C-alpha positions as CSV (number, residue, x, y, z in Angstrom):
1,X,103.3,106.3,110.2
2,X,105.7,103.5,109.9
3,X,104.5,100.2,111.5
4,X,107.6,99.6,113.7
5,X,109.4,103.0,113.8
6,X,107.8,105.8,115.7
7,X,110.3,108.2,114.2
8,X,109.4,107.4,110.5
9,X,106.6,107.6,107.9
10,X,106.2,105.5,104.8
11,X,105.2,107.1,101.5
12,X,103.9,104.9,98.8
13,X,104.0,106.1,95.2
14,X,102.6,104.5,92.0
15,X,103.3,105.2,88.3
16,X,99.9,104.9,86.7
17,X,100.4,106.0,83.1
18,X,102.7,103.2,81.8
19,X,105.8,105.4,81.4
20,X,109.3,105.4,82.7
21,X,109.7,108.7,84.6
22,X,111.8,110.6,87.0
23,X,110.0,112.4,89.8
24,X,110.9,114.6,92.8
25,X,109.4,114.0,96.2
26,X,109.3,117.2,98.2
27,X,108.1,117.5,101.8
28,X,108.1,120.0,104.6
29,X,108.7,117.2,107.1
30,X,112.2,117.3,108.9
31,X,113.6,114.3,107.0
32,X,116.9,112.9,108.5
33,X,117.3,110.0,106.0
34,X,115.3,108.3,103.3
35,X,115.4,104.7,101.9
36,X,113.5,102.5,99.6
37,X,111.6,99.7,101.4
38,X,109.4,96.8,100.5
39,X,105.7,96.6,101.2
40,X,106.5,95.2,104.7
41,X,108.6,98.3,105.4
42,X,111.9,96.4,105.4
43,X,114.8,98.4,103.9
44,X,115.6,97.5,100.3
45,X,119.0,96.3,99.1
46,X,119.5,99.7,97.2
47,X,120.0,101.3,100.6
48,X,119.7,105.0,101.4
49,X,118.4,107.6,99.0
50,X,120.4,110.8,98.7
51,X,118.6,113.9,100.1
52,X,119.1,116.8,97.7
53,X,118.1,120.4,97.9
54,X,115.1,119.7,95.6
55,X,114.0,116.7,97.6
56,X,114.3,113.0,96.7
57,X,114.9,112.0,93.1
58,X,112.9,108.8,92.3
59,X,112.9,106.8,89.1
60,X,109.8,104.8,88.1
61,X,109.3,102.1,85.6
62,X,105.8,101.5,84.2
63,X,103.1,100.7,86.8
64,X,105.7,100.4,89.6
65,X,104.9,101.0,93.3
66,X,107.7,102.6,95.3
67,X,107.7,102.6,99.1
68,X,109.9,105.2,100.7
69,X,110.7,105.2,104.4
70,X,111.3,108.7,105.7
71,X,113.1,108.8,109.0
72,X,112.4,112.1,110.8
73,X,114.5,114.3,113.0
74,X,113.3,114.5,116.6
C-alpha cells in the first residue's frame, strides 16, 4: 500500500541483468491511473503512464529501480 494514499499501491521493479529492456506490467487490480514516482512516493516529472490493453509498458536501463504508483478505482 502507498504510504499517504489509501486508494493506491506502489510497485517497485528492478532490472537485475545489466540490460536495457522493455517490460509489460500486468495486473488484475482495478487501476484508474499509473505514474512513475520516486522512492518517497512523490510523482516523477514524467507524469502519468498510459494504460494500454496489455498493461503498462515500462523501459528499464541497466540496474535501474522503477517505482510505479497505481491509483485504484473505488
